[in-house]
N, C-alpha and C positions, 0 to 999 in steps of 0.2 A: 560397444556398449550397445549397441543396435538392439533393443527384444523384439519379440511377436509384435509388440503394438508400442508404437508411439503415440506415448501421451501427451498432448499438447492441449490439454483443456485449461491448465492452469497451471502458474509455479508452485502450488498448494500440494501438489501431487508428489515431490522430490520423499526422497528416503535420505535417512543419515547414512554418509561416504562413511567407511569402515573406520576409519581415523576420526572421526566425531564420535560412531559409537565408542568407542575407548574411551575415549573424554569421559563423556557420561558415564563409561562403566567405574572411574576412578574416580567420580568429584565425591567429594564431602558431603555430606548430607547432614542435616536440621531440620527443625518444623518451622515451615516460612512464615505461618501466622506467628510462631513469637516473635521472628523477625531472627532467627538463631541459624537462621542456614547458610553454611559459609559461601557456597556456592550462587546461590541465588543473590548473596548481598555481592559478591563479587560481580557478579553481570551489572548489578543495581549501578554500581560505582562505574564501571567499567564503562558504557554507556553514556550515563551521567559527563562522566570525564571527557568522553571521546565528543559531545556536542555539545559542551559546556555549560551544565545545568548542574544547580547545585544538590538534589536529586530521583531517582528513577524510583520506580515501582514494576516489578513484572508481574505479566497478567497471562491468560491463559488463551485469548486472541486478538485479533486486531479490534475487532471490535467493540470489547469488555473494554479494551485503552480508551477509545475513542469514550464509549459513554463515561469511564470515568471522568477524564479531562472534561467534556463538556459540563457534567453533573458537579466537576467539581470548581468551574469558572461560574455558573449561572447559578442561579436558585428558582423555585417553583413562580410562574407569570412571567419570568424573562424568558429571553432569547436570543438564539444565534442565529447569524448572516451564513449560509453556506449557497454551495451550488447547487442549480437545480441538477444537476448529475453527479455530483458529489458520493461518494459511499459512505460516510456518516449522514446523508440527510435519507439517499433512496435507496440502499440496499442495506440497512442495517436494522429493517423491521420497523421505522417510527421509536427506537427506543427512550431517547431524548424525553420525548410526548408521554412516552408511555409511563416509563419510570420517574420520571422527574419532572414531567409540567412543563417542561422546556421547550418554547414552542420554537421551530424553525422558521427563518424568513427566505428560502431560494431563491436566488439568479439565474439568470441565465447567462451561459459561459459563450467565450467567442469561442471560436475554432482552436486556439491553441490554448483552453482551460481557463483564461482568464475571466477577468471581467469587468463592463467598465468604471472607475472609478465614480464616475457622479453616479452609478446606479448601488456603488455601495453607500455611496453617500447618503443618497436619497432615500435607501432602506434604514438608516440610524432614524430612530423615531422621536421624536421630541418629550420632554420632560412634562407628561399630561395621561392624568391615571385614567383615557380612555384606550390606553397605549401598554405593550406589554414591555418592559426594559430591555433595549438591545444592549446587552453585555459580552459579545463573544463574535469574532470572525475565525472561520472557520475553513483552511484552504485545503489544498489536497495534492500532491506531489509524490513519486507521477502522478498525472492527471490520465486514464485512458491509454496507459503506455508512453504518455506526452509528456515531457521537461514542460514545469512549469516556468515561464520565463524567471528570472533573476530580478532584471528590473520590474514586472508586478509585482513581485512579494513583497520587493522590499517600498514598493510605493502601495501599497495597498496595506500592510502592515504597518508602514508611518502613520498614513489617515486615521488606521482603529487605533494604532493607539494614541496620536492627537483629540481623538474625540471618547476618550478615555475609554475602550474598547480591550481585552485581555484580546490573544493570538496566539490560533492554536491549529499546528499541521498533524494533517492526518498522514503519514508519513511512513505509509504503508511500504511502499519501494522508496524509503527515503534515498536507499544505496542504489536503485540505479537512477534515480535523478543524480545524484552524485557524482557516479561515473561517466555518467553523460557530460553533462554541467566540467568535470575533466578534461575530456576530452576536446570538450569546444575552448575550451581556456588556456589547454595544456600545464594542465595544473596536477593534481593530487583527490584522489577520490575524499581521501577522510577529510584534507581542508576544505572540501565544497561543499563536504556534510555539514560539516560546523559551518561554515556561510550561511547556509541557509536556517540551518538551526538557531543562528543568533536574530535573528525573524522574528522570532516568536517566545512566548511565554510557555508553552507547551508545544512536545514532540511526541508520537507514538509510532513508533517503528518495528514493522513485523517480522520477525526472525523466521516464519516459517515459510514463507515464499521463494525470492532469487537465493538469500541466503541459506537456505537449504535446512534449518530446523525443524525436528521435527514439530512442533510444540509450541505458542508464547510471543508475543510482544512485548516490549515494554515504553512505559509511558514517562517521560524526560520534563522534570519542572522545576518550579521553585520547592523547598522544604514546605511552604504552607501548603501549597497547591497537594502537592504529593502525600500530607498528612491528610489531607478530606480525603483524597483518592481512593487510601489506603480504606479508608470505612466506607465508602462507596463500593472497594472490588468485595468487601467482607457482603455486607446486603447484598449482593448480587450473584452469590457465590462463591466468587475467585480468589478466595483463599483455599492455598493448596499445601500440603503439607511439606512431606519430602521432596519437594519439585526441586532441588539440584539438579538429579539426574538431566532434567529438562534445560536447566536454565546452564548448565555446564555445556550442553549443544550451542547454548546460542553464542558464549562466549568464545567457541570453538568458530563458530561460525563468523563472527566479526573478525576474528584475528585471521582467518583463513580464507575463505570467500567472497570477501567487498571486488578484489579486482576482478576475481576469476568472471564478475557477472557480464564483464565484456564481451567474453564467448558467450555470453545468451544473448547478448542483443548484436552481436557478429551472425549468431543464427538464426536471430529472427530477418535480417537483412538477405540472405541466402534467399533462406523461403519465401519474401516478399518476392523480390529477381527470380524465382521459379516459379513464382503464382503469376508474374506478371505479363508473361508475354502468353496466357491463356486465353482465347476467345471466349467472351461470358463473366469472366472474373475481374472487377474493378478491387483494386488493393491499394489501403491507405500505408506510404511511405512509415514504416516503424520508425524511433528513434530509440525506443529502448528494448526490451521483451515481449512486445504485444504486436503482434500482427491482425488489423482490422481486414476484412474481406468480406466484398457483396456481390452476389450473381445480379448479372446484369445483363438486358435486352432478350430475348427467347429463353434464355439460363434461369431467367428471376423464376419462371412458373416451376421450375423444378427444385427450389430453392428446400424445400421442407425434403428432399430426400436424398440431399448432402450428407447429413450426418448418420443417418442409417448406412448408408452407403461408406462412410471411410470408415465408421466401425466395423465394417465385415470385412475391409480391409486390411486391418488393425493399425489406424490410425482414430483416435481418442481428437474431437475440438468441439467447443463450446458454442453453442447458437442461443446463449439468454437474449441478445438484442441484435446481434448483428452474430457472423461468421468470426470468432477469434480464435485464432492459433499463439498460446505462449509457449517461448523457450525457455529452459530450466539446466540443473545441472545434469539432468538423467535423461537429456537428447541430445544427439549429433546429427552431425552432420549428414551422414546418412540415412537418418531418421526425416531430417528436416527432405531430405530430397526425395523420400519415402514419399512422406506427405503430398508436395508438390505433384507428382507421379499419379498418385492415386486420384485427386483430384483433374486433370489431365485425362486421365479415363472417363472420369465420371461422364465427364462433356463432351467426351467423344461420343459417347453415344448415338 
């Protein structure tokens, strides 16, 4: 499976497997804007049932899924509490503020991705015309590849509910979290995904990351929230017509690619171990499929040279804010071993 280039930039670079392509070509189609694409409807029902929600909505991207959720829970002049490094705050272009006049109230993360419960409590505004109305708590799982502690999820969402706030989960990698949580609990990944989802009023799940579908996310929520989200999706240009080709890939992924995420996690661990013995490299132990790496000591001065060197030697990585390697279904053991060896060769110069 290893090719000339080992692409570890993200799990978004995956391509449909031959079996997934067959499912896509066989998909019955309709016009989803009219609500009559059978493959889209089947995917929506499949994931809503899997996670315990009344309804679901297929959207082109995880960014749009989060936007539809936030704007369905919040009105103009209201706000959502969110992590300072959460994707739906930092990495989605400020879309809730730009398109919906919904204000984010970011909080500092603890190292494990959680917040102090007192910080959540303090961020909820009093009923006073000087303040935006606090309406929503948004969490993310996994966060930076880390499993958000389930006890924190329970406590934070219970606190939010007690104060009348809705709860949204950016579950772009929910099934990575569920696989990890299942391993820790000796449980089943589908069971753990449902346990996590039960704490929230809405959950957005990305199909085009580790699950390997080419396009799409699904927002799950109550029927009332999804009805609002349909309108927002339309305004945002997310109404696709014969989208069943893409939805069929998502259904295939949910049926066949969830448990195999454990293989990606094992490859990330293998990569971390391969990098761990290299002088000048500091590796954050991965919990799922993302490995973060920092150059330390004298090697730090050469950090800007590393990504071009990797690319020249057949390894692609991301360096947006730290060096990041992400394993996925199009990477194998030989590929991650090669990546570690290229880093070793760079620092040996």
